[in-house]
py3Dmol code that shows the C-alpha trace and the ligand (Angstrom):
import py3Dmol

protein = """\
ATOM      1  CA  MET A   1     -24.677   1.394   3.344  1.00  0.00           C
ATOM      2  CA  GLU A   2     -23.506   1.915  -0.204  1.00  0.00           C
ATOM      3  CA  THR A   3     -26.196   0.761  -2.662  1.00  0.00           C
ATOM      4  CA  ARG A   4     -23.983  -0.606  -5.410  1.00  0.00           C
ATOM      5  CA  ALA A   5     -22.110  -2.557  -2.812  1.00  0.00           C
ATOM      6  CA  ILE A   6     -25.307  -4.155  -1.569  1.00  0.00           C
ATOM      7  CA  ARG A   7     -26.131  -5.115  -5.147  1.00  0.00           C
ATOM      8  CA  ASN A   8     -22.875  -6.798  -5.935  1.00  0.00           C
ATOM      9  CA  LYS A   9     -22.555  -8.399  -2.492  1.00  0.00           C
ATOM     10  CA  ARG A  10     -18.823  -7.853  -2.480  1.00  0.00           C
ATOM     11  CA  PHE A  11     -19.043  -5.086   0.127  1.00  0.00           C
ATOM     12  CA  GLN A  12     -20.216  -4.990   3.716  1.00  0.00           C
ATOM     13  CA  LEU A  13     -19.857  -2.177   6.234  1.00  0.00           C
ATOM     14  CA  HIS A  14     -19.709  -2.867   9.970  1.00  0.00           C
ATOM     15  CA  GLU A  15     -20.817   0.290  11.721  1.00  0.00           C
ATOM     16  CA  MET A  16     -19.402   0.090  15.241  1.00  0.00           C
ATOM     17  CA  ASP A  17     -21.020   3.500  16.023  1.00  0.00           C
ATOM     18  CA  GLY A  18     -20.812   5.800  18.984  1.00  0.00           C
ATOM     19  CA  HIS A  19     -17.067   6.241  19.121  1.00  0.00           C
ATOM     20  CA  VAL A  20     -16.820   9.239  16.844  1.00  0.00           C
ATOM     21  CA  HIS A  21     -20.022  10.849  18.119  1.00  0.00           C
ATOM     22  CA  TRP A  22     -19.934  14.566  19.000  1.00  0.00           C
ATOM     23  CA  ARG A  23     -20.342  13.715  22.693  1.00  0.00           C
ATOM     24  CA  SER A  24     -16.982  11.907  22.789  1.00  0.00           C
ATOM     25  CA  PHE A  25     -15.470  14.762  20.807  1.00  0.00           C
ATOM     26  CA  ALA A  26     -16.888  17.253  23.346  1.00  0.00           C
ATOM     27  CA  ARG A  27     -15.601  15.174  26.256  1.00  0.00           C
ATOM     28  CA  ASP A  28     -12.081  14.920  24.798  1.00  0.00           C
ATOM     29  CA  VAL A  29     -11.981  18.630  23.940  1.00  0.00           C
ATOM     30  CA  GLY A  30     -13.209  19.643  27.398  1.00  0.00           C
ATOM     31  CA  PHE A  31     -10.653  17.351  28.997  1.00  0.00           C
ATOM     32  CA  GLY A  32      -7.696  18.300  26.803  1.00  0.00           C
ATOM     33  CA  LEU A  33      -8.201  22.060  26.752  1.00  0.00           C
ATOM     34  CA  THR A  34      -8.506  22.321  30.549  1.00  0.00           C
ATOM     35  CA  ALA A  35      -5.281  20.389  31.196  1.00  0.00           C
ATOM     36  CA  GLN A  36      -2.091  22.141  32.352  1.00  0.00           C
ATOM     37  CA  GLN A  37      -0.470  21.527  28.954  1.00  0.00           C
ATOM     38  CA  LYS A  38      -3.452  21.879  26.658  1.00  0.00           C
ATOM     39  CA  TRP A  39      -3.744  19.022  24.163  1.00  0.00           C
ATOM     40  CA  LEU A  40      -6.100  17.429  21.649  1.00  0.00           C
ATOM     41  CA  PRO A  41      -6.109  13.846  20.329  1.00  0.00           C
ATOM     42  CA  PRO A  42      -4.789  13.735  16.738  1.00  0.00           C
ATOM     43  CA  LYS A  43      -7.584  11.424  15.592  1.00  0.00           C
ATOM     44  CA  TYR A  44      -9.849  14.486  15.379  1.00  0.00           C
ATOM     45  CA  PHE A  45      -7.836  15.831  12.436  1.00  0.00           C
ATOM     46  CA  TYR A  46      -9.573  13.378  10.161  1.00  0.00           C
ATOM     47  CA  ASP A  47     -12.972  14.720   9.186  1.00  0.00           C
ATOM     48  CA  GLU A  48     -13.614  14.992   5.448  1.00  0.00           C
ATOM     49  CA  ARG A  49     -11.544  18.167   5.055  1.00  0.00           C
ATOM     50  CA  GLY A  50      -8.781  16.864   7.315  1.00  0.00           C
ATOM     51  CA  SER A  51      -8.563  13.627   5.334  1.00  0.00           C
ATOM     52  CA  GLN A  52      -8.229  15.676   2.138  1.00  0.00           C
ATOM     53  CA  LEU A  53      -5.496  17.798   3.693  1.00  0.00           C
ATOM     54  CA  TYR A  54      -3.674  14.645   4.789  1.00  0.00           C
ATOM     55  CA  GLU A  55      -3.772  13.410   1.181  1.00  0.00           C
ATOM     56  CA  GLN A  56      -2.247  16.741   0.139  1.00  0.00           C
ATOM     57  CA  ILE A  57       0.444  16.308   2.802  1.00  0.00           C
ATOM     58  CA  CYS A  58       1.356  12.947   1.289  1.00  0.00           C
ATOM     59  CA  ALA A  59       2.026  14.678  -2.039  1.00  0.00           C
ATOM     60  CA  LEU A  60       4.357  17.290  -0.481  1.00  0.00           C
ATOM     61  CA  PRO A  61       8.052  17.094  -1.387  1.00  0.00           C
ATOM     62  CA  GLU A  62       8.999  17.379   2.314  1.00  0.00           C
ATOM     63  CA  TYR A  63       6.717  14.572   3.475  1.00  0.00           C
ATOM     64  CA  TYR A  64       9.030  11.665   2.594  1.00  0.00           C
ATOM     65  CA  LEU A  65       7.082   9.155   4.766  1.00  0.00           C
ATOM     66  CA  TYR A  66       4.399   8.468   2.200  1.00  0.00           C
ATOM     67  CA  ARG A  67       6.719   7.942  -0.751  1.00  0.00           C
ATOM     68  CA  ALA A  68       9.219   5.882   1.234  1.00  0.00           C
ATOM     69  CA  GLU A  69       6.523   3.439   2.349  1.00  0.00           C
ATOM     70  CA  LEU A  70       5.016   3.425  -1.127  1.00  0.00           C
ATOM     71  CA  GLU A  71       8.436   2.534  -2.537  1.00  0.00           C
ATOM     72  CA  ILE A  72       8.678  -0.398  -0.118  1.00  0.00           C
ATOM     73  CA  LEU A  73       5.192  -1.695  -0.864  1.00  0.00           C
ATOM     74  CA  CYS A  74       5.695  -1.345  -4.632  1.00  0.00           C
ATOM     75  CA  THR A  75       9.151  -2.872  -4.742  1.00  0.00           C
ATOM     76  CA  TYR A  76       8.465  -5.771  -2.392  1.00  0.00           C
ATOM     77  CA  ALA A  77       4.735  -6.399  -2.976  1.00  0.00           C
ATOM     78  CA  ALA A  78       5.347  -9.920  -4.312  1.00  0.00           C
ATOM     79  CA  GLU A  79       7.688 -10.829  -1.432  1.00  0.00           C
ATOM     80  CA  ILE A  80       5.336  -9.460   1.190  1.00  0.00           C
ATOM     81  CA  HIS A  81       2.381 -11.201  -0.434  1.00  0.00           C
ATOM     82  CA  ALA A  82       4.325 -14.473  -0.404  1.00  0.00           C
ATOM     83  CA  GLU A  83       5.021 -14.084   3.340  1.00  0.00           C
ATOM     84  CA  ILE A  84       1.368 -13.264   4.004  1.00  0.00           C
ATOM     85  CA  ALA A  85       0.334 -16.334   2.002  1.00  0.00           C
ATOM     86  CA  HIS A  86      -2.861 -14.781   0.636  1.00  0.00           C
ATOM     87  CA  LEU A  87      -4.431 -14.462   4.103  1.00  0.00           C
ATOM     88  CA  THR A  88      -7.343 -12.066   4.529  1.00  0.00           C
ATOM     89  CA  LEU A  89      -5.865  -8.618   5.042  1.00  0.00           C
ATOM     90  CA  VAL A  90      -7.231  -6.579   7.961  1.00  0.00           C
ATOM     91  CA  GLU A  91      -5.944  -3.004   7.980  1.00  0.00           C
ATOM     92  CA  PHE A  92      -6.096  -0.565  10.888  1.00  0.00           C
ATOM     93  CA  GLY A  93      -6.363   3.067   9.759  1.00  0.00           C
ATOM     94  CA  SER A  94      -6.695   2.112   6.106  1.00  0.00           C
ATOM     95  CA  GLY A  95      -7.538   5.639   4.911  1.00  0.00           C
ATOM     96  CA  ASN A  96      -7.627   5.816   1.117  1.00  0.00           C
ATOM     97  CA  ALA A  97      -5.524   2.630   0.834  1.00  0.00           C
ATOM     98  CA  SER A  98      -3.345   4.333  -1.740  1.00  0.00           C
ATOM     99  CA  LYS A  99      -0.278   2.417  -0.524  1.00  0.00           C
ATOM    100  CA  THR A 100      -2.060  -0.791   0.450  1.00  0.00           C
ATOM    101  CA  ARG A 101      -3.440  -1.078  -3.057  1.00  0.00           C
ATOM    102  CA  HIS A 102       0.004  -2.165  -4.256  1.00  0.00           C
ATOM    103  CA  LEU A 103      -0.155  -5.104  -1.900  1.00  0.00           C
ATOM    104  CA  LEU A 104      -3.740  -5.762  -2.982  1.00  0.00           C
ATOM    105  CA  ALA A 105      -2.508  -5.791  -6.584  1.00  0.00           C
ATOM    106  CA  ALA A 106      -0.253  -8.721  -5.656  1.00  0.00           C
ATOM    107  CA  TYR A 107      -3.305 -10.524  -4.230  1.00  0.00           C
ATOM    108  CA  GLU A 108      -5.182  -9.770  -7.470  1.00  0.00           C
ATOM    109  CA  ARG A 109      -2.316 -11.063  -9.615  1.00  0.00           C
ATOM    110  CA  ALA A 110      -2.489 -14.373  -7.748  1.00  0.00           C
ATOM    111  CA  GLY A 111      -5.812 -14.848  -9.549  1.00  0.00           C
ATOM    112  CA  GLN A 112      -7.595 -16.156  -6.450  1.00  0.00           C
ATOM    113  CA  PRO A 113     -10.455 -14.511  -4.541  1.00  0.00           C
ATOM    114  CA  PHE A 114      -9.295 -12.557  -1.514  1.00  0.00           C
ATOM    115  CA  ARG A 115     -10.765 -10.515   1.272  1.00  0.00           C
ATOM    116  CA  TYR A 116      -9.749  -7.041   2.454  1.00  0.00           C
ATOM    117  CA  CYS A 117     -11.034  -5.695   5.789  1.00  0.00           C
ATOM    118  CA  PRO A 118     -10.239  -1.977   6.149  1.00  0.00           C
ATOM    119  CA  VAL A 119     -10.893  -0.374   9.556  1.00  0.00           C
ATOM    120  CA  ASP A 120     -11.025   3.414   9.744  1.00  0.00           C
ATOM    121  CA  ILE A 121     -12.388   6.335  11.740  1.00  0.00           C
ATOM    122  CA  SER A 122     -13.581   8.165   8.610  1.00  0.00           C
ATOM    123  CA  ARG A 123     -16.738   6.729   7.066  1.00  0.00           C
ATOM    124  CA  GLU A 124     -16.560   8.837   3.879  1.00  0.00           C
ATOM    125  CA  VAL A 125     -13.047   7.677   3.110  1.00  0.00           C
ATOM    126  CA  LEU A 126     -13.943   4.020   3.793  1.00  0.00           C
ATOM    127  CA  ARG A 127     -16.904   4.134   1.421  1.00  0.00           C
ATOM    128  CA  ASP A 128     -15.102   5.932  -1.411  1.00  0.00           C
ATOM    129  CA  THR A 129     -12.056   3.705  -1.117  1.00  0.00           C
ATOM    130  CA  ALA A 130     -14.108   0.519  -1.064  1.00  0.00           C
ATOM    131  CA  ASN A 131     -15.954   1.584  -4.197  1.00  0.00           C
ATOM    132  CA  ARG A 132     -12.765   2.304  -6.081  1.00  0.00           C
ATOM    133  CA  LEU A 133     -11.163  -0.994  -5.030  1.00  0.00           C
ATOM    134  CA  LEU A 134     -14.271  -2.959  -6.039  1.00  0.00           C
ATOM    135  CA  ASP A 135     -14.085  -1.358  -9.483  1.00  0.00           C
ATOM    136  CA  GLU A 136     -10.399  -2.076  -9.887  1.00  0.00           C
ATOM    137  CA  TYR A 137      -9.988  -5.561  -8.471  1.00  0.00           C
ATOM    138  CA  SER A 138     -12.270  -8.330  -9.670  1.00  0.00           C
ATOM    139  CA  HIS A 139     -11.149 -10.870  -7.051  1.00  0.00           C
ATOM    140  CA  ILE A 140     -11.595  -8.615  -4.032  1.00  0.00           C
ATOM    141  CA  GLU A 141     -14.299  -8.879  -1.407  1.00  0.00           C
ATOM    142  CA  ILE A 142     -14.474  -6.065   1.140  1.00  0.00           C
ATOM    143  CA  ARG A 143     -15.697  -6.095   4.735  1.00  0.00           C
ATOM    144  CA  ALA A 144     -15.136  -2.599   6.058  1.00  0.00           C
ATOM    145  CA  MET A 145     -15.461  -1.372   9.638  1.00  0.00           C
ATOM    146  CA  HIS A 146     -16.139   2.176  10.744  1.00  0.00           C
ATOM    147  CA  THR A 147     -14.732   2.621  14.232  1.00  0.00           C
ATOM    148  CA  ASP A 148     -12.134   4.287  16.420  1.00  0.00           C
ATOM    149  CA  PHE A 149      -9.946   1.199  16.846  1.00  0.00           C
ATOM    150  CA  ALA A 150      -7.181   2.746  18.982  1.00  0.00           C
ATOM    151  CA  ARG A 151      -8.628   1.845  22.360  1.00  0.00           C
ATOM    152  CA  GLN A 152      -9.745  -1.581  21.274  1.00  0.00           C
ATOM    153  CA  PRO A 153      -7.962  -3.549  18.554  1.00  0.00           C
ATOM    154  CA  GLU A 154     -10.240  -6.483  19.478  1.00  0.00           C
ATOM    155  CA  VAL A 155     -13.031  -4.894  17.401  1.00  0.00           C
ATOM    156  CA  ILE A 156     -11.640  -6.790  14.414  1.00  0.00           C
ATOM    157  CA  GLN A 157     -12.915 -10.018  15.944  1.00  0.00           C
ATOM    158  CA  ALA A 158     -16.306  -8.948  14.566  1.00  0.00           C
ATOM    159  CA  PHE A 159     -14.941  -9.971  11.134  1.00  0.00           C
ATOM    160  CA  GLN A 160     -14.895 -13.562  12.451  1.00  0.00           C
ATOM    161  CA  LEU A 161     -11.845 -14.534  10.456  1.00  0.00           C
ATOM    162  CA  GLU A 162     -10.169 -17.866  10.810  1.00  0.00           C
ATOM    163  CA  LYS A 163      -6.735 -16.673   9.714  1.00  0.00           C
ATOM    164  CA  LYS A 164      -5.583 -13.169   8.980  1.00  0.00           C
ATOM    165  CA  ALA A 165      -2.794 -10.759   8.211  1.00  0.00           C
ATOM    166  CA  VAL A 166      -3.157  -7.581  10.258  1.00  0.00           C
ATOM    167  CA  ALA A 167      -1.622  -4.457   8.773  1.00  0.00           C
ATOM    168  CA  PHE A 168      -0.938  -1.170  10.545  1.00  0.00           C
ATOM    169  CA  LEU A 169       0.797   1.048   8.012  1.00  0.00           C
ATOM    170  CA  GLY A 170       1.590   4.715   7.475  1.00  0.00           C
ATOM    171  CA  SER A 171       3.401   5.122  10.798  1.00  0.00           C
ATOM    172  CA  THR A 172       0.027   5.632  12.444  1.00  0.00           C
ATOM    173  CA  LEU A 173       1.356   3.662  15.432  1.00  0.00           C
ATOM    174  CA  GLY A 174       3.669   6.667  15.869  1.00  0.00           C
ATOM    175  CA  ASN A 175       0.723   8.635  17.212  1.00  0.00           C
ATOM    176  CA  PHE A 176       0.657   6.357  20.268  1.00  0.00           C
ATOM    177  CA  THR A 177       3.203   6.668  23.075  1.00  0.00           C
ATOM    178  CA  PRO A 178       5.644   3.720  23.237  1.00  0.00           C
ATOM    179  CA  GLU A 179       3.686   2.398  26.236  1.00  0.00           C
ATOM    180  CA  GLU A 180       0.368   2.666  24.389  1.00  0.00           C
ATOM    181  CA  SER A 181       2.007   1.070  21.350  1.00  0.00           C
ATOM    182  CA  VAL A 182       3.144  -1.991  23.290  1.00  0.00           C
ATOM    183  CA  LYS A 183      -0.328  -2.343  24.804  1.00  0.00           C
ATOM    184  CA  PHE A 184      -1.979  -2.035  21.409  1.00  0.00           C
ATOM    185  CA  LEU A 185       0.387  -4.581  19.848  1.00  0.00           C
ATOM    186  CA  GLU A 186       0.051  -6.942  22.815  1.00  0.00           C
ATOM    187  CA  ARG A 187      -3.737  -6.904  22.578  1.00  0.00           C
ATOM    188  CA  THR A 188      -3.510  -7.472  18.836  1.00  0.00           C
ATOM    189  CA  ALA A 189      -1.057 -10.359  19.319  1.00  0.00           C
ATOM    190  CA  ALA A 190      -3.485 -11.893  21.814  1.00  0.00           C
ATOM    191  CA  ILE A 191      -6.129 -12.295  19.103  1.00  0.00           C
ATOM    192  CA  MET A 192      -3.712 -13.646  16.486  1.00  0.00           C
ATOM    193  CA  GLY A 193      -3.503 -17.325  15.660  1.00  0.00           C
ATOM    194  CA  PRO A 194      -0.241 -19.241  15.028  1.00  0.00           C
ATOM    195  CA  ASP A 195      -0.455 -18.673  11.260  1.00  0.00           C
ATOM    196  CA  ASP A 196      -1.456 -15.009  11.473  1.00  0.00           C
ATOM    197  CA  VAL A 197       0.996 -12.219  10.685  1.00  0.00           C
ATOM    198  CA  PHE A 198       1.274  -8.572  11.684  1.00  0.00           C
ATOM    199  CA  LEU A 199       2.621  -6.036   9.209  1.00  0.00           C
ATOM    200  CA  LEU A 200       3.808  -2.726  10.651  1.00  0.00           C
ATOM    201  CA  GLY A 201       4.810   0.361   8.649  1.00  0.00           C
ATOM    202  CA  ILE A 202       6.791   2.789  10.786  1.00  0.00           C
ATOM    203  CA  ASP A 203       8.938   5.892  10.307  1.00  0.00           C
ATOM    204  CA  LEU A 204      12.574   5.621  11.395  1.00  0.00           C
ATOM    205  CA  LYS A 205      14.676   8.008  13.476  1.00  0.00           C
ATOM    206  CA  LYS A 206      16.767  10.365  11.370  1.00  0.00           C
ATOM    207  CA  SER A 207      18.186  13.868  11.334  1.00  0.00           C
ATOM    208  CA  PRO A 208      15.830  16.655  12.519  1.00  0.00           C
ATOM    209  CA  ALA A 209      16.883  18.465   9.328  1.00  0.00           C
ATOM    210  CA  ILE A 210      14.806  15.892   7.456  1.00  0.00           C
ATOM    211  CA  LEU A 211      12.160  15.218  10.120  1.00  0.00           C
ATOM    212  CA  VAL A 212      11.080  18.757  10.922  1.00  0.00           C
ATOM    213  CA  PRO A 213      10.357  20.034   7.386  1.00  0.00           C
ATOM    214  CA  ALA A 214       8.155  16.957   6.851  1.00  0.00           C
ATOM    215  CA  TYR A 215       5.884  18.439   9.524  1.00  0.00           C
ATOM    216  CA  ASP A 216       6.390  22.100   8.612  1.00  0.00           C
ATOM    217  CA  ASP A 217       6.153  22.320   4.850  1.00  0.00           C
ATOM    218  CA  SER A 218       6.803  25.462   2.843  1.00  0.00           C
ATOM    219  CA  GLN A 219       3.295  25.538   1.354  1.00  0.00           C
ATOM    220  CA  GLY A 220       1.606  25.558   4.757  1.00  0.00           C
ATOM    221  CA  VAL A 221      -0.514  22.463   4.095  1.00  0.00           C
ATOM    222  CA  THR A 222       0.489  20.901   7.424  1.00  0.00           C
ATOM    223  CA  ALA A 223      -0.353  24.177   9.162  1.00  0.00           C
ATOM    224  CA  ALA A 224      -3.848  24.062   7.623  1.00  0.00           C
ATOM    225  CA  PHE A 225      -4.156  20.394   8.660  1.00  0.00           C
ATOM    226  CA  ASN A 226      -3.171  21.321  12.224  1.00  0.00           C
ATOM    227  CA  ARG A 227      -5.615  24.253  12.376  1.00  0.00           C
ATOM    228  CA  ASN A 228      -8.373  22.064  10.941  1.00  0.00           C
ATOM    229  CA  VAL A 229      -9.036  20.650  14.402  1.00  0.00           C
ATOM    230  CA  LEU A 230      -9.990  24.188  15.540  1.00  0.00           C
ATOM    231  CA  ARG A 231     -12.351  24.577  12.575  1.00  0.00           C
ATOM    232  CA  ARG A 232     -13.865  21.276  13.550  1.00  0.00           C
ATOM    233  CA  ILE A 233     -14.416  22.408  17.153  1.00  0.00           C
ATOM    234  CA  ASN A 234     -16.084  25.530  15.721  1.00  0.00           C
ATOM    235  CA  SER A 235     -18.450  23.680  13.418  1.00  0.00           C
ATOM    236  CA  GLU A 236     -19.260  20.633  15.579  1.00  0.00           C
ATOM    237  CA  LEU A 237     -19.069  22.021  19.105  1.00  0.00           C
ATOM    238  CA  GLY A 238     -20.003  25.676  18.606  1.00  0.00           C
ATOM    239  CA  GLY A 239     -16.460  26.911  19.231  1.00  0.00           C
ATOM    240  CA  ARG A 240     -15.381  30.484  18.478  1.00  0.00           C
ATOM    241  CA  PHE A 241     -11.757  29.878  17.511  1.00  0.00           C
ATOM    242  CA  ASP A 242     -10.054  32.153  15.031  1.00  0.00           C
ATOM    243  CA  PRO A 243      -7.718  29.474  13.584  1.00  0.00           C
ATOM    244  CA  GLN A 244      -5.380  32.144  12.199  1.00  0.00           C
ATOM    245  CA  SER A 245      -4.742  33.440  15.704  1.00  0.00           C
ATOM    246  CA  PHE A 246      -2.811  30.201  16.275  1.00  0.00           C
ATOM    247  CA  GLU A 247       0.589  29.583  14.783  1.00  0.00           C
ATOM    248  CA  HIS A 248       1.568  26.117  13.523  1.00  0.00           C
ATOM    249  CA  LEU A 249       4.611  24.660  15.278  1.00  0.00           C
ATOM    250  CA  ALA A 250       6.572  21.458  14.588  1.00  0.00           C
ATOM    251  CA  VAL A 251       9.535  20.493  16.800  1.00  0.00           C
ATOM    252  CA  TYR A 252      11.599  17.350  17.221  1.00  0.00           C
ATOM    253  CA  ASN A 253      11.788  16.283  20.846  1.00  0.00           C
ATOM    254  CA  ALA A 254      14.988  14.213  20.702  1.00  0.00           C
ATOM    255  CA  ALA A 255      14.764  13.005  24.318  1.00  0.00           C
ATOM    256  CA  ARG A 256      11.401  11.413  23.582  1.00  0.00           C
ATOM    257  CA  GLY A 257      12.132  10.527  19.954  1.00  0.00           C
ATOM    258  CA  ARG A 258       9.064  12.280  18.654  1.00  0.00           C
ATOM    259  CA  ILE A 259       7.923  15.104  16.436  1.00  0.00           C
ATOM    260  CA  GLU A 260       5.471  17.323  18.290  1.00  0.00           C
ATOM    261  CA  MET A 261       2.944  19.531  16.598  1.00  0.00           C
ATOM    262  CA  HIS A 262       1.472  22.426  18.512  1.00  0.00           C
ATOM    263  CA  LEU A 263      -0.822  25.376  17.884  1.00  0.00           C
ATOM    264  CA  ARG A 264       0.571  28.477  19.592  1.00  0.00           C
ATOM    265  CA  SER A 265      -1.739  31.331  20.507  1.00  0.00           C
ATOM    266  CA  ARG A 266      -0.438  34.567  19.011  1.00  0.00           C
ATOM    267  CA  LEU A 267      -2.180  36.575  21.735  1.00  0.00           C
ATOM    268  CA  ALA A 268      -3.897  36.288  25.099  1.00  0.00           C
ATOM    269  CA  GLN A 269      -7.482  35.307  24.336  1.00  0.00           C
ATOM    270  CA  GLN A 270     -10.634  33.593  25.554  1.00  0.00           C
ATOM    271  CA  VAL A 271     -12.434  31.164  23.299  1.00  0.00           C
ATOM    272  CA  PRO A 272     -16.009  30.133  24.156  1.00  0.00           C
ATOM    273  CA  ILE A 273     -17.070  26.605  23.154  1.00  0.00           C
ATOM    274  CA  ALA A 274     -20.855  26.293  23.387  1.00  0.00           C
ATOM    275  CA  LYS A 275     -21.203  22.510  23.639  1.00  0.00           C
ATOM    276  CA  ILE A 276     -18.802  22.209  26.552  1.00  0.00           C
ATOM    277  CA  GLU A 277     -20.316  25.291  28.202  1.00  0.00           C
ATOM    278  CA  GLN A 278     -16.923  26.833  28.867  1.00  0.00           C
ATOM    279  CA  ALA A 279     -14.599  29.514  27.616  1.00  0.00           C
ATOM    280  CA  ILE A 280     -10.967  28.467  27.296  1.00  0.00           C
ATOM    281  CA  SER A 281      -8.323  31.057  28.243  1.00  0.00           C
ATOM    282  CA  PHE A 282      -4.997  31.248  26.446  1.00  0.00           C
ATOM    283  CA  ASN A 283      -1.943  33.200  27.472  1.00  0.00           C
ATOM    284  CA  LYS A 284       0.087  34.712  24.675  1.00  0.00           C
ATOM    285  CA  ASP A 285       2.394  31.936  23.279  1.00  0.00           C
ATOM    286  CA  GLU A 286       0.551  29.203  25.153  1.00  0.00           C
ATOM    287  CA  THR A 287       0.303  26.055  23.033  1.00  0.00           C
ATOM    288  CA  ILE A 288      -2.128  23.239  22.370  1.00  0.00           C
ATOM    289  CA  HIS A 289      -0.180  20.018  21.795  1.00  0.00           C
ATOM    290  CA  THR A 290      -2.086  18.487  18.883  1.00  0.00           C
ATOM    291  CA  GLU A 291       0.062  15.535  17.817  1.00  0.00           C
ATOM    292  CA  SER A 292       3.053  13.403  18.705  1.00  0.00           C
ATOM    293  CA  SER A 293       4.637  11.329  15.980  1.00  0.00           C
ATOM    294  CA  TYR A 294       7.112   8.880  17.498  1.00  0.00           C
ATOM    295  CA  LYS A 295      10.132   7.732  15.497  1.00  0.00           C
ATOM    296  CA  TYR A 296      11.953   4.444  16.081  1.00  0.00           C
ATOM    297  CA  THR A 297      15.163   2.678  15.188  1.00  0.00           C
ATOM    298  CA  ALA A 298      14.962  -0.817  13.672  1.00  0.00           C
ATOM    299  CA  ASP A 299      16.131  -2.237  17.029  1.00  0.00           C
ATOM    300  CA  GLU A 300      13.441  -0.327  18.881  1.00  0.00           C
ATOM    301  CA  VAL A 301      10.848  -1.738  16.473  1.00  0.00           C
ATOM    302  CA  ARG A 302      12.044  -5.258  17.283  1.00  0.00           C
ATOM    303  CA  ASN A 303      11.825  -4.455  21.005  1.00  0.00           C
ATOM    304  CA  LEU A 304       8.313  -3.019  20.671  1.00  0.00           C
ATOM    305  CA  GLY A 305       7.357  -6.403  19.251  1.00  0.00           C
ATOM    306  CA  CYS A 306       9.185  -8.326  22.000  1.00  0.00           C
ATOM    307  CA  GLY A 307       7.306  -6.417  24.684  1.00  0.00           C
ATOM    308  CA  ALA A 308       4.071  -7.363  22.969  1.00  0.00           C
ATOM    309  CA  ASN A 309       4.666 -11.084  22.289  1.00  0.00           C
ATOM    310  CA  LEU A 310       5.360 -10.465  18.622  1.00  0.00           C
ATOM    311  CA  VAL A 311       8.438 -11.989  17.022  1.00  0.00           C
ATOM    312  CA  LEU A 312      10.077 -10.013  14.244  1.00  0.00           C
ATOM    313  CA  HIS A 313      10.237 -12.206  11.175  1.00  0.00           C
ATOM    314  CA  ARG A 314      11.362  -9.910   8.322  1.00  0.00           C
ATOM    315  CA  THR A 315      11.812  -6.259   7.472  1.00  0.00           C
ATOM    316  CA  TRP A 316      11.892  -4.199   4.303  1.00  0.00           C
ATOM    317  CA  SER A 317      13.197  -0.668   3.889  1.00  0.00           C
ATOM    318  CA  ASP A 318      13.352   1.998   1.171  1.00  0.00           C
ATOM    319  CA  ALA A 319      16.617   2.784  -0.652  1.00  0.00           C
ATOM    320  CA  ARG A 320      17.378   5.724   1.655  1.00  0.00           C
ATOM    321  CA  GLY A 321      16.542   3.755   4.802  1.00  0.00           C
ATOM    322  CA  TYR A 322      13.965   6.309   5.948  1.00  0.00           C
ATOM    323  CA  PHE A 323      11.062   3.975   6.633  1.00  0.00           C
ATOM    324  CA  LEU A 324      10.546   0.393   7.780  1.00  0.00           C
ATOM    325  CA  VAL A 325       7.949  -2.250   7.015  1.00  0.00           C
ATOM    326  CA  ALA A 326       8.216  -5.075   9.546  1.00  0.00           C
ATOM    327  CA  LEU A 327       6.499  -8.450   9.547  1.00  0.00           C
ATOM    328  CA  PHE A 328       5.853 -10.116  12.918  1.00  0.00           C
ATOM    329  CA  ARG A 329       4.368 -13.407  14.008  1.00  0.00           C
ATOM    330  CA  SER A 330       2.741 -13.976  17.388  1.00  0.00           C
ATOM    331  CA  ARG A 331       4.691 -15.921  19.988  1.00  0.00           C
TER     332      ARG A 331
END
"""
ligand_1 = """\
14
AVJ
C -0.801 9.711 9.712
C 0.009 9.850 11.928
C 1.383 8.971 10.202
O 2.439 11.467 12.009
O 3.290 11.623 10.034
C 1.226 14.196 8.893
C 0.054 12.471 10.397
N 0.728 14.817 10.874
N 1.626 15.447 9.054
C 2.324 11.499 10.786
C 0.662 13.782 10.052
C 1.320 15.834 10.241
C 0.944 11.323 10.149
N 0.379 9.986 10.508
"""
view = py3Dmol.view(width=600, height=400)
view.addModel(protein, "pdb")
view.setStyle({"model": 0}, {"cartoon": {"style": "trace"}})
view.addModel(ligand_1, "xyz")
view.setStyle({"model": 1}, {"stick": {}})
view.zoomTo()
view.show()
């Protein structure tokens, strides 16, 4: 635990352990790379280097998602804060909180103590972010949780909060299939009280001419982010991937309403991975499906909520209508 944080007692880290251990990584890699359509869970992008690359992605001109949501949170921070009524803010996939901080600024301006509970899969990012927020906001108290929350939103019950606002921003829900999304939201709604709110930030459906470049930028940052999962298999599982022998691919699958990222093998090859005691064979042009990023319409967002016992209360959008922040209450 961070020493300064212990001293000032405004920071606590819940270490829910295990979940991001190399054994689970090995299991998921062994499972995904032996499937008919090879695939890897996108959560493994986010080691320290991957988190840095994601921050670089957010600064790319093509990656409108970040700035659109930032615009919403900046413009409507006071309105959103008023709806949330100063409840403790629990955030799934908080990352560096660079957008959330605008909402936290509204809490700070209220001049009353408040609590922020970020939940993230990356311990380094949680610690650094918490330290910066503690420096910046005098009224903040932070209870952070290091865990892979996707399978189990109930982990946030460990915070033992009476009332809460649960935030899931950055279109991270888009990484789940619609079925997984409804399940995740339903399980979250089940642990919400009558005064609790759920704040969802999600990317909207739009022309592939805008969508695709956001996932295939001209500087190749997204390509490096995509290949980072291979580097990670090399360093953590004794893999022998040559990341450059895989081409970065981003396509919009209109039928499924999702951007797909793949890594396509430029040649037929065999890649040994020591810790799973296997060599993986690739045909030329065979792909590993590394990420799906689902896009929704505003109506579909409302319906996601309906299927999960969440009632849509209010929405905010950016000037171009690219992104949606939606506030739900539990039924
Ligand atoms: C963090 C899941 C929202 O899907 O847009 C960015 C991740 N992948 N560029 C997204 C990502 C490629 C991002 N999310």
